[in-house]
C-alpha positions as CSV (number, residue, x, y, z in Angstrom):
1,X,47.7,107.1,213.2
2,X,46.6,104.2,211.0
3,X,44.6,105.2,208.1
4,X,41.2,103.6,207.4
5,X,42.4,101.7,204.4
6,X,44.8,99.7,206.7
7,X,42.1,99.0,209.3
8,X,39.8,97.7,206.6
9,X,40.9,94.0,206.3
10,X,39.0,91.3,204.8
11,X,37.1,89.4,207.6
12,X,38.8,86.4,207.4
13,X,38.4,83.1,209.0
14,X,40.5,82.5,212.1
15,X,43.4,80.2,211.5
16,X,42.8,76.9,213.0
17,X,46.1,74.9,212.8
18,X,46.9,71.3,213.1
19,X,48.4,70.0,216.6
20,X,51.4,68.9,214.9
21,X,52.4,72.0,212.6
22,X,56.1,72.4,212.6
23,X,57.7,75.2,214.5
24,X,61.3,76.3,214.3
25,X,63.3,76.7,217.5
26,X,63.6,80.4,218.4
27,X,67.2,81.3,218.5
28,X,69.1,84.8,218.6
29,X,69.6,84.6,214.8
30,X,65.9,84.3,213.7
31,X,64.2,85.8,216.6
32,X,63.2,88.6,214.3
33,X,61.1,86.3,212.6
34,X,58.7,85.6,214.9
35,X,55.1,86.4,214.1
36,X,51.5,86.1,215.6
37,X,50.6,82.7,214.3
38,X,47.0,82.2,216.0
39,X,44.6,84.2,218.1
40,X,42.2,82.6,220.7
41,X,39.9,83.4,223.5
42,X,36.7,85.2,223.5
43,X,37.3,88.7,224.3
44,X,34.0,90.3,225.1
45,X,30.6,90.2,223.8
46,X,28.6,93.4,222.6
47,X,26.0,91.7,220.3
48,X,24.5,88.6,219.0
49,X,22.3,87.4,216.5
50,X,20.8,84.4,214.6
51,X,21.7,83.7,211.2
52,X,18.4,83.9,209.0
53,X,18.2,80.1,208.6
54,X,18.4,79.8,212.5
55,X,21.4,77.2,212.3
56,X,23.9,79.3,213.7
57,X,24.3,81.7,216.6
58,X,26.7,84.6,216.1
59,X,28.4,86.6,218.9
60,X,30.0,89.9,218.0
61,X,32.9,91.7,220.1
62,X,36.3,92.3,220.7
63,X,37.6,89.7,218.8
64,X,35.4,89.6,215.7
65,X,32.5,87.3,215.2
66,X,32.5,83.8,216.8
67,X,29.9,81.1,215.6
68,X,28.0,78.4,217.4
69,X,25.9,75.5,216.3
70,X,22.3,76.7,217.4
71,X,21.1,73.2,217.6
72,X,24.2,71.5,219.6
73,X,25.3,75.0,221.1
74,X,28.8,74.1,220.0
75,X,31.6,76.5,219.1
76,X,32.5,76.3,215.3
77,X,36.0,77.6,215.3
78,X,36.4,77.5,211.5
79,X,33.8,79.9,211.0
80,X,35.2,82.6,213.0
81,X,35.8,86.1,211.6
82,X,38.4,88.7,213.0
83,X,39.0,92.3,212.4
84,X,42.4,93.3,213.5
85,X,42.3,96.5,215.9
86,X,38.5,96.7,215.8
87,X,35.6,95.5,217.8
88,X,32.3,94.6,216.3
89,X,29.6,96.6,218.4
90,X,26.5,95.4,216.4
91,X,25.7,93.2,213.6
92,X,22.6,92.2,211.5
93,X,21.8,89.8,208.6
94,X,19.7,90.7,206.0
95,X,16.5,88.8,205.8
96,X,17.6,86.3,202.9
97,X,21.1,86.0,204.9
98,X,23.3,87.1,202.0
99,X,24.4,90.3,203.5
100,X,25.8,91.1,207.0
101,X,26.0,94.5,208.3
102,X,28.4,95.0,211.1
103,X,29.5,98.4,213.4
104,X,33.0,98.3,214.0
105,X,34.8,100.8,216.4
106,X,38.6,101.1,216.3
107,X,39.4,99.7,219.8
108,X,42.3,102.1,220.0
109,X,39.9,104.9,219.9
110,X,37.6,106.6,222.5
111,X,33.9,107.6,222.1
112,X,35.0,110.9,220.2
113,X,36.0,108.7,217.4
114,X,33.7,107.4,214.5
115,X,32.4,104.1,214.0
116,X,32.5,102.1,210.5
117,X,29.3,100.7,209.1
118,X,30.2,97.8,206.7
119,X,27.9,95.6,204.4
120,X,29.7,92.2,203.9
121,X,28.8,89.5,201.2
122,X,28.3,86.5,203.4
123,X,29.5,84.1,200.8
124,X,32.6,85.8,199.8
125,X,33.5,87.7,203.1
126,X,34.3,90.6,200.9
127,X,33.1,94.3,201.6
128,X,30.2,95.4,199.5
129,X,30.0,98.7,201.0
130,X,31.1,100.9,204.0
131,X,30.6,104.3,205.4
132,X,32.1,106.4,208.3
133,X,29.4,106.9,211.0
134,X,29.8,110.3,212.6
135,X,28.2,108.9,215.8
136,X,29.8,106.3,218.2
137,X,28.3,103.5,220.0
138,X,25.7,102.3,217.7
139,X,24.2,99.1,219.5
140,X,21.5,98.1,217.3
141,X,21.2,97.7,213.5
142,X,17.9,96.8,212.0
143,X,17.3,95.7,208.0
144,X,14.1,96.7,206.4
145,X,12.3,93.8,204.9
146,X,13.3,94.4,201.6
147,X,17.0,94.9,202.7
148,X,17.4,98.4,200.9
149,X,17.6,100.4,204.2
150,X,19.2,100.0,207.4
151,X,18.5,101.8,210.8
152,X,21.2,102.4,213.2
153,X,20.5,103.1,216.9
154,X,22.9,105.1,218.9
155,X,23.2,104.3,222.7
156,X,25.1,107.7,224.0
157,X,23.8,110.5,221.6
158,X,20.4,110.7,223.1
159,X,19.5,107.5,221.4
160,X,19.9,109.0,218.0
161,X,18.3,106.8,215.0
162,X,20.2,106.9,211.6
163,X,18.6,105.7,208.5
164,X,20.8,104.5,205.7
165,X,20.0,103.7,202.0
166,X,22.0,100.7,201.5
167,X,22.2,101.5,197.6
168,X,23.9,104.8,198.4
169,X,26.7,105.0,201.2
170,X,26.5,108.8,201.1
171,X,22.8,108.7,202.2
172,X,22.7,108.6,205.9
173,X,19.6,110.6,207.5
174,X,19.2,111.4,211.4
175,X,15.7,110.6,212.4
176,X,13.6,112.1,215.1
177,X,11.7,109.5,217.1
178,X,8.3,110.3,215.0
179,X,10.4,109.9,211.8
180,X,11.4,106.4,213.0
181,X,7.8,105.7,213.7
182,X,6.9,106.5,209.9
183,X,9.6,104.3,208.8
184,X,8.5,101.5,210.4
185,X,4.8,102.0,209.2
186,X,6.2,102.3,205.7
187,X,8.0,98.8,206.0
188,X,5.5,96.8,208.2
189,X,2.0,98.5,207.8
190,X,2.1,100.8,204.4
191,X,-1.9,100.7,204.9
192,X,-2.0,102.2,208.1
193,X,-2.0,105.9,209.4
194,X,1.4,107.1,210.6
195,X,1.7,107.2,214.5
196,X,3.8,109.5,216.4
197,X,2.3,109.3,219.9
198,X,5.1,107.9,222.0
199,X,8.8,107.1,222.6
200,X,10.7,104.2,221.3
201,X,7.9,103.2,218.9
202,X,7.9,99.6,217.4
203,X,5.9,98.0,214.8
204,X,5.1,94.3,214.8
205,X,6.2,92.5,211.7
206,X,2.8,91.5,210.6
207,X,1.7,95.2,210.6
208,X,-1.0,94.9,213.2
209,X,0.4,96.4,216.4
210,X,2.1,99.2,217.4
211,X,4.0,99.4,220.7
212,X,5.3,102.6,222.3
213,X,7.0,104.0,225.6
214,X,5.0,106.6,227.6
215,X,5.3,108.1,231.2
216,X,2.4,105.7,231.8
217,X,4.4,102.4,230.7
218,X,4.4,100.5,227.6
219,X,1.3,101.0,225.6
220,X,0.2,99.1,222.6
221,X,-2.5,100.2,219.7
222,X,-4.2,98.5,216.8
223,X,-1.7,99.6,213.9
224,X,-4.9,100.1,211.5
225,X,-7.4,101.6,213.8
226,X,-4.9,103.1,216.3
227,X,-7.2,102.0,219.2
228,X,-5.4,101.1,222.5
229,X,-5.4,97.8,223.7
230,X,-3.6,97.7,226.9
231,X,-0.7,99.6,229.0
232,X,2.0,97.3,230.9
233,X,4.5,98.3,233.4
234,X,8.2,97.3,232.5
235,X,11.2,97.1,234.9
236,X,12.9,99.7,232.8
237,X,12.4,102.8,230.8
238,X,13.1,101.5,227.4
239,X,14.9,103.5,224.6
240,X,14.6,103.2,221.1
241,X,15.9,99.7,220.0
242,X,15.3,98.4,223.3
243,X,11.5,97.7,222.6
244,X,11.2,94.8,220.4
245,X,8.4,92.4,219.0
246,X,9.5,89.1,217.9
247,X,9.7,87.9,213.9
248,X,6.6,85.9,214.5
249,X,4.6,88.9,216.1
250,X,4.0,86.8,219.2
251,X,5.9,88.4,222.1
252,X,6.7,92.1,223.0
253,X,10.4,92.3,224.7
254,X,11.7,95.0,226.7
255,X,15.7,94.5,226.7
256,X,17.6,97.5,228.6
257,X,21.2,97.0,228.2
258,X,22.7,100.6,228.7
259,X,25.3,100.9,231.5
260,X,23.1,102.8,233.6
261,X,20.2,100.3,233.4
262,X,19.3,97.4,235.7
263,X,19.7,95.4,232.5
264,X,16.4,93.7,232.9
265,X,14.6,91.6,230.3
266,X,10.9,91.9,230.2
267,X,8.4,89.6,228.0
268,X,4.8,89.9,227.5
269,X,2.3,88.3,225.3
270,X,1.8,90.7,222.5
271,X,-2.1,90.0,222.0
272,X,-2.9,89.9,225.7
273,X,-0.4,91.9,227.6
274,X,0.2,89.0,230.0
275,X,3.8,89.1,231.5
276,X,5.4,85.7,230.7
277,X,8.9,86.4,232.3
278,X,11.1,88.9,233.6
279,X,14.9,88.7,234.3
280,X,16.4,91.2,236.8
281,X,19.1,89.1,238.1
282,X,21.9,91.5,236.6
283,X,22.6,93.8,233.6
284,X,22.1,91.9,230.4
285,X,24.6,92.4,227.7
286,X,23.5,91.0,224.6
287,X,20.3,89.3,223.1
288,X,19.0,87.6,219.8
289,X,15.8,86.9,218.4
290,X,15.2,83.6,216.6
291,X,14.2,84.4,213.1
292,X,11.1,82.1,212.7
293,X,10.3,80.9,216.4
294,X,9.5,82.7,219.7
295,X,12.7,81.7,221.5
296,X,15.0,84.6,222.7
297,X,18.7,84.5,223.7
298,X,20.2,86.9,226.1
299,X,23.6,87.1,227.8
300,X,24.4,88.8,231.2
301,X,27.1,91.2,231.2
302,X,28.8,89.3,234.3
303,X,29.1,85.4,233.9
304,X,29.5,83.1,231.1
305,X,26.1,81.6,230.5
306,X,23.8,82.5,227.6
307,X,20.2,81.9,228.4
308,X,17.3,80.8,226.2
309,X,13.8,81.7,227.1
310,X,11.4,78.8,225.6
311,X,7.9,80.0,224.8
312,X,6.4,76.7,225.4
313,X,7.8,76.5,229.1
314,X,7.9,80.2,229.9
315,X,11.3,79.6,231.6
316,X,14.8,80.7,230.8
317,X,17.7,78.0,230.8
318,X,21.5,78.5,230.3
319,X,21.9,76.7,227.0
320,X,25.6,77.2,226.5
321,X,28.6,79.1,228.1
322,X,30.8,81.7,226.4
323,X,33.2,82.8,228.8
324,X,33.6,86.3,227.6
325,X,35.8,88.8,229.7
326,X,34.6,92.0,231.5
327,X,36.6,94.8,233.1
328,X,36.9,93.1,236.6
329,X,37.7,89.7,235.3
330,X,40.2,89.9,232.4
331,X,42.9,87.1,231.9
332,X,45.4,87.3,234.9
333,X,47.6,84.7,234.6
334,X,48.5,81.8,232.2
335,X,50.8,78.8,232.4
336,X,51.5,75.6,230.0
337,X,51.3,72.1,231.5
338,X,54.6,70.0,231.3
339,X,54.4,68.9,227.6
340,X,52.9,72.3,226.3
341,X,49.6,70.4,225.5
342,X,47.4,72.5,227.5
343,X,47.6,76.1,228.5
344,X,45.5,77.3,231.5
345,X,44.5,80.8,231.7
346,X,42.3,82.3,234.7
347,X,39.9,85.2,234.7
348,X,37.4,85.8,237.5
349,X,35.7,82.5,238.5
350,X,37.0,80.9,235.6
351,X,39.7,78.7,234.4
352,X,40.1,77.8,230.6
353,X,42.2,75.2,229.2
354,X,43.3,75.8,225.5
355,X,45.0,73.9,222.9
356,X,47.0,77.1,221.6
357,X,48.0,75.7,218.2
358,X,44.7,74.1,217.2
359,X,42.9,77.1,218.7
360,X,40.4,74.9,220.7
361,X,39.4,74.0,224.0
362,X,41.7,71.2,225.4
363,X,39.3,70.2,227.9
364,X,36.1,71.4,229.7
365,X,36.6,74.9,231.4
366,X,36.6,75.1,235.5
367,X,33.9,77.4,236.3
368,X,32.9,78.3,240.1
369,X,29.2,79.6,240.6
370,X,29.0,82.6,242.8
371,X,27.4,81.4,246.0
372,X,23.9,82.7,247.0
373,X,23.7,84.8,249.9
374,X,27.0,86.3,249.9
375,X,28.5,89.4,248.6
376,X,32.2,88.1,248.8
377,X,33.4,87.5,245.3
378,X,34.5,84.2,244.2
379,X,37.3,83.9,241.7
380,X,41.0,83.1,240.7
381,X,44.0,85.5,239.9
382,X,46.9,83.1,239.5
383,X,47.6,79.7,238.2
384,X,50.6,77.3,238.2
385,X,50.7,73.9,237.0
386,X,52.8,71.4,238.9
387,X,56.0,69.9,237.1
388,X,54.2,66.9,236.2
389,X,51.1,68.5,235.0
390,X,48.8,66.7,237.4
391,X,48.2,69.7,239.7
392,X,46.8,73.0,239.0
393,X,47.6,75.7,242.0
394,X,45.2,78.6,241.9
395,X,45.3,81.6,244.1
396,X,41.7,82.5,244.8
397,X,39.1,83.2,247.5
398,X,37.2,80.8,249.6
399,X,35.0,78.8,247.2
400,X,31.9,79.1,249.4
401,X,32.1,82.7,249.7
402,X,33.3,82.8,253.2
403,X,36.3,85.0,254.4
404,X,39.6,84.1,253.6
405,X,42.0,83.6,250.8
406,X,43.7,80.4,249.6
407,X,45.9,78.6,247.2
408,X,43.5,75.8,245.8
409,X,44.9,72.7,244.5
410,X,43.0,71.3,241.5
411,X,43.6,67.5,240.2
412,X,43.8,67.7,236.6
413,X,42.8,63.9,236.3
414,X,39.6,63.7,238.5
415,X,38.6,67.4,237.8
416,X,38.5,68.0,241.5
417,X,39.7,70.4,244.5
418,X,41.9,68.0,246.4
419,X,43.5,70.4,248.9
420,X,44.1,74.1,249.8
421,X,46.7,76.4,251.8
422,X,45.2,79.1,253.8
423,X,47.2,82.4,254.3
424,X,46.9,85.8,255.5
425,X,47.5,89.1,253.8
426,X,48.4,89.5,250.3
427,X,49.9,86.8,248.0
428,X,52.4,88.1,245.5
429,X,53.6,85.0,243.8
430,X,53.6,81.1,244.0
431,X,56.0,78.5,242.3
432,X,56.4,74.7,242.4
433,X,59.8,73.1,243.2
434,X,61.1,71.3,240.1
435,X,60.6,67.9,241.8
436,X,57.1,69.0,242.6
437,X,57.1,68.1,246.4
438,X,57.3,71.7,247.5
439,X,55.1,74.9,246.7
440,X,56.3,78.3,247.5
441,X,54.1,81.2,248.2
442,X,55.4,84.9,248.7
443,X,53.0,86.8,251.4
444,X,52.7,90.2,252.3
445,X,51.5,90.4,255.9
446,X,50.6,94.0,255.6
447,X,51.6,94.8,259.2
448,X,53.7,97.5,260.5
449,X,55.8,95.2,262.6
450,X,55.8,92.0,260.4
451,X,58.0,91.9,257.1
452,X,56.9,89.8,254.2
453,X,57.6,86.3,254.0
454,X,57.8,83.0,251.7
455,X,56.6,80.0,253.0
456,X,57.5,76.5,251.9
457,X,54.5,73.9,251.9
458,X,54.6,70.1,251.7
459,X,52.4,69.2,249.1
460,X,52.2,65.6,249.8
461,X,50.8,66.6,253.4
462,X,48.5,69.2,251.9
463,X,47.0,66.4,249.7
464,X,46.6,63.8,252.6
465,X,44.8,66.4,255.2
466,X,43.0,68.8,252.5
467,X,43.7,72.1,254.3
468,X,47.1,73.1,255.4
469,X,48.0,76.0,257.5
470,X,51.5,75.2,258.8
471,X,54.5,75.6,256.5
472,X,57.5,73.3,256.3
473,X,59.6,76.3,256.6
474,X,59.5,80.4,256.1
475,X,62.1,83.0,254.8
476,X,61.5,86.2,256.4
477,X,62.5,89.5,254.6
478,X,63.3,93.2,255.4
479,X,60.5,94.2,253.3
480,X,57.6,95.5,255.3
481,X,55.7,96.1,252.0
482,X,53.1,95.9,250.7
483,X,55.3,95.7,247.1
484,X,53.3,93.8,244.6
485,X,56.5,93.2,242.4
486,X,57.9,90.8,244.9
487,X,58.2,87.1,243.3
488,X,59.8,83.8,244.0
489,X,61.2,81.2,241.8
490,X,63.3,77.9,242.1
491,X,66.3,77.2,240.3
492,X,66.0,74.4,237.6
493,X,67.8,71.7,239.9
494,X,65.8,72.9,242.8
495,X,68.7,73.6,245.1
496,X,68.3,77.4,245.3
497,X,65.2,79.6,245.8
498,X,65.4,83.1,244.7
499,X,63.0,85.8,246.2
500,X,62.8,89.5,245.2
501,X,61.6,92.7,247.1
502,X,63.5,91.8,250.1
503,X,64.7,95.0,251.5
504,X,63.1,98.1,253.2
505,X,62.4,99.5,249.8
506,X,61.0,96.5,248.1
507,X,64.1,96.1,245.9
508,X,67.0,93.9,246.0
509,X,66.7,90.1,245.8
510,X,68.6,86.8,247.6
511,X,69.4,83.4,247.0
512,X,68.6,80.7,249.4
513,X,69.8,77.2,250.0
514,X,66.6,75.2,249.9
515,X,67.9,72.3,252.1
516,X,69.2,74.7,254.7
517,X,66.1,76.6,254.8
518,X,64.3,73.5,255.5
519,X,66.6,72.4,258.1
520,X,66.4,75.5,259.9
521,X,62.6,75.7,259.3
522,X,61.6,78.9,260.7
523,X,63.2,82.6,261.8
524,X,65.3,82.8,258.9
525,X,65.8,86.3,259.3
526,X,68.5,88.2,257.2
527,X,67.6,91.4,259.1
528,X,68.6,89.8,262.5
529,X,72.5,90.8,262.9
530,X,72.8,88.1,265.8
531,X,71.6,85.1,263.6
532,X,74.3,83.3,261.8
533,X,72.6,82.8,258.5
534,X,74.0,79.8,256.7
535,X,70.7,79.3,254.4
536,X,71.3,82.9,252.8
537,X,73.8,82.5,249.7
538,X,73.9,85.9,247.9
539,X,72.2,89.3,247.7
540,X,71.7,91.5,244.7
541,X,70.6,94.6,243.4
542,X,67.2,94.2,241.4
543,X,63.6,93.6,241.9
544,X,60.3,92.5,240.4
545,X,60.1,89.5,238.4
546,X,63.2,86.9,238.3
547,X,64.2,84.2,236.1
548,X,66.8,81.5,236.0
549,X,68.3,80.6,232.9
550,X,67.7,77.1,231.6
551,X,71.2,75.8,232.8
552,X,70.6,77.6,236.4
553,X,74.0,79.7,236.0
554,X,72.3,83.3,235.2
555,X,69.8,85.0,236.9
556,X,67.8,87.9,235.4
557,X,65.7,90.8,237.0
558,X,64.4,94.2,237.0
559,X,67.3,96.7,237.3
560,X,67.6,99.3,239.9
561,X,70.4,101.0,238.0
562,X,69.3,103.7,235.8
563,X,71.6,102.8,232.8
564,X,70.3,99.0,232.9
565,X,66.8,98.0,231.8
566,X,67.2,94.3,232.7
567,X,70.1,93.1,234.7
568,X,71.6,89.6,234.5
569,X,74.0,88.0,237.2
570,X,76.3,85.0,237.3
571,X,74.6,82.9,240.0
572,X,77.7,81.4,241.0
573,X,80.0,84.3,241.3
574,X,77.5,86.8,242.0
575,X,79.1,89.2,239.5
576,X,77.1,91.5,237.3
577,X,77.2,89.6,234.0
578,X,75.0,91.7,231.6
579,X,73.2,95.0,231.5
580,X,70.4,95.0,228.7
581,X,69.0,98.4,227.6
582,X,67.8,100.0,224.6
583,X,67.2,103.7,223.6
584,X,63.7,102.8,222.3
585,X,62.7,101.3,225.9
586,X,60.9,103.5,228.3
587,X,61.5,104.4,231.7
588,X,58.9,101.6,233.3
589,X,60.1,98.1,234.4
590,X,59.1,94.9,232.8
591,X,56.4,92.9,234.8
592,X,57.6,89.7,233.1
593,X,61.0,88.3,232.5
594,X,61.6,84.9,231.0
595,X,64.4,83.1,229.2
596,X,63.9,81.2,225.8
597,X,67.6,80.0,226.1
598,X,70.9,80.7,227.7
599,X,71.3,83.3,225.2
600,X,67.8,84.8,224.7
601,X,65.6,86.6,227.0
602,X,61.7,87.7,226.8
603,X,60.5,90.7,228.6
604,X,57.1,92.2,228.6
605,X,54.0,94.3,229.8
606,X,56.0,97.1,231.2
607,X,53.1,99.0,232.6
608,X,49.7,97.8,233.6
609,X,48.9,101.5,234.7
610,X,49.7,103.3,231.7
611,X,48.0,104.0,228.3
612,X,51.3,104.1,226.4
613,X,52.3,101.5,223.8
614,X,54.8,100.0,226.4
615,X,52.4,98.2,228.0
616,X,51.1,96.1,224.9
617,X,54.8,95.0,223.5
618,X,56.8,91.7,223.9
619,X,60.7,92.3,223.7
620,X,63.2,89.7,222.9
621,X,66.9,90.1,223.9
622,X,70.0,89.1,222.8
623,X,71.9,88.5,226.0
624,X,75.4,88.0,224.9
625,X,75.2,91.1,222.4
626,X,73.4,93.1,225.2
627,X,70.8,94.3,222.9
628,X,67.1,94.2,221.8
629,X,66.5,92.0,218.7
630,X,62.7,92.7,218.1
631,X,59.5,93.8,219.6
632,X,56.2,91.9,219.2
633,X,53.0,94.0,218.8
634,X,49.5,92.9,218.3
635,X,47.5,93.6,221.8
636,X,45.6,96.7,221.3
637,X,45.5,96.8,225.2
638,X,47.4,95.9,228.0
639,X,48.4,91.9,228.6
640,X,48.7,90.6,231.9
641,X,51.1,87.5,231.5
642,X,53.4,85.8,229.3
643,X,53.6,81.7,228.8
644,X,56.3,79.9,227.4
645,X,55.9,76.4,226.0
646,X,58.4,73.9,227.6
647,X,60.1,73.5,224.2
648,X,60.6,77.4,224.2
649,X,59.0,77.2,220.7
650,X,55.6,79.2,221.5
651,X,55.1,82.5,223.3
652,X,51.4,83.2,224.5
653,X,50.5,86.6,225.6
654,X,47.3,86.7,227.9
655,X,45.2,90.0,227.1
656,X,43.7,91.8,230.0
657,X,41.0,94.5,230.5
658,X,41.2,98.1,231.3
659,X,44.7,99.0,232.5
660,X,43.8,102.4,233.6
661,X,40.9,105.2,233.1
662,X,42.4,106.4,230.3
663,X,42.6,103.3,228.3
664,X,39.8,103.0,225.7
665,X,38.9,99.3,225.9
666,X,39.3,95.5,226.8
667,X,41.7,93.2,224.7
668,X,40.7,89.9,226.0
669,X,42.7,88.0,223.5
670,X,45.3,84.9,223.8
671,X,48.0,85.8,221.2
672,X,50.0,82.8,220.2
673,X,53.8,84.0,218.8
674,X,56.2,81.6,217.1
675,X,58.2,80.8,213.7
676,X,56.4,78.6,211.3
677,X,59.0,76.1,209.7
678,X,59.1,76.1,205.9
679,X,57.2,73.5,204.1
């Protein structure tokens, strides 16, 4: 268990590195010097706010605080603040902008743990004060006009309201609803009588109006005379902190973001009670009020867009996109292009393109809108660059929301879809041949009589006719599946194709001669004893992910032998060359195996279905020495993929979402690992 002191790191700007930063080659001798050199991605969003001058928008979540220019709506990477192993659940600036209040929760903990309330000096980014809060899921922070008091509103504990004296960290008082009303009266309307006649009471900043929730709806009264003005009907029953009045006292807003709510946003004219806007198109996740104007930002829980409601037009417009993650759509796959300048990562309907060293987007994201009038989700789960970097292969659904599953081909130069391959059943893996002429797809047919199959597709023909449903050739296995740890890969020279999960138990892997497979085309069935099979070269014991060494003479895979963690075979002789194991390694098998060199191997993400630390660790192995060199730790949740740059100097691990029901939270980070060269 880490101490609080170890978690209280200064909220430092995220490093934004130059593209030409020098990196050391990773070898067996220096692999233990690998460190995390960058963190990119967006994580997920819990809260957002304007800076008091209105010049920036700050998003808070699993990767700290991320800043956007409020006029240009552009990401400002140099202003990013990050807190290791913590998620920022809520934030608020003092009225003069000199102090930032944050509520952080240990991302490794669950709701039984405490939150940490901190006050930061904005200029120095140093902690001014902090306190453990014996409640969790604080979702709203409100500064008093004098900045001497803070109110914290809890989502889970019956919407508890806490009052904190900012000059006395020990002084935190829990308030009843009527006491919260009296605090606001003291802040905004000191000449008015205290009102305690409703739930979720809120005062207008000018001290003239009180709004509160009753069984009849939302009622407003005159703060001085306490005469009723009007009652309106909301879409939700708003809790404390969810009924708001804009800083200019012009608008009344209801914002419901709790998990059990529809997540609507209601906006009324505070003076007349006229409803100006309602949003009921999906649960809202976060909102921000402009400090001087009546414009309002809000973000949907699902989807990337951040909307601004303009009081002049009384319409909401998506003003920029922040592709945060959510449980159903974590980072699922990642791949570098041919020169390592772009990392493509997918989550849901979004493909992001990153310059991992600079920590900025390399190009605009690919985002597929959910089609109307369909419940069929649209999105991707697998990505692979062609060897020349011109094409991107994406496993996904039909883009129009119709039935069917496809491999889509995206042209990186024209930013258009240029072809697709339709298939039946489950797709386990895809792989380009080294010359880029063939795409291999590994399918689970999901039939009691049909074994799993690998298809080889003519990419040139696919690009000519758009949609291809007839492969060049097929390799049928004895596996009646489904087994999700089946994989396919080409040897570096393209002459051999390897596939795993080939026997009836989903284990075993085979090597096939590509030229012979293409010549025979179909019915290459190793389970048929009457078939003279000249295409099949060798059969090995092993399963799951596989990888050829850079020279192509070694093949690594998960081991079916209890004494081995990873087995490495000599491709030419078929003999077992190495058996990698370590006492510190658990019983789960790695989901990713890749060579950094002929003598250095990377494995990782041992289990996506366990809350144990093995699912968060990257391991590097000395092949000749048959030993574990080092373990890379940084993800606080599981990660779903590893990508290695073409020069083997950079490792990127793509953080995922929930890995199991017991796991506490998301990760949502792309973590960059390497060895920085000495100056």
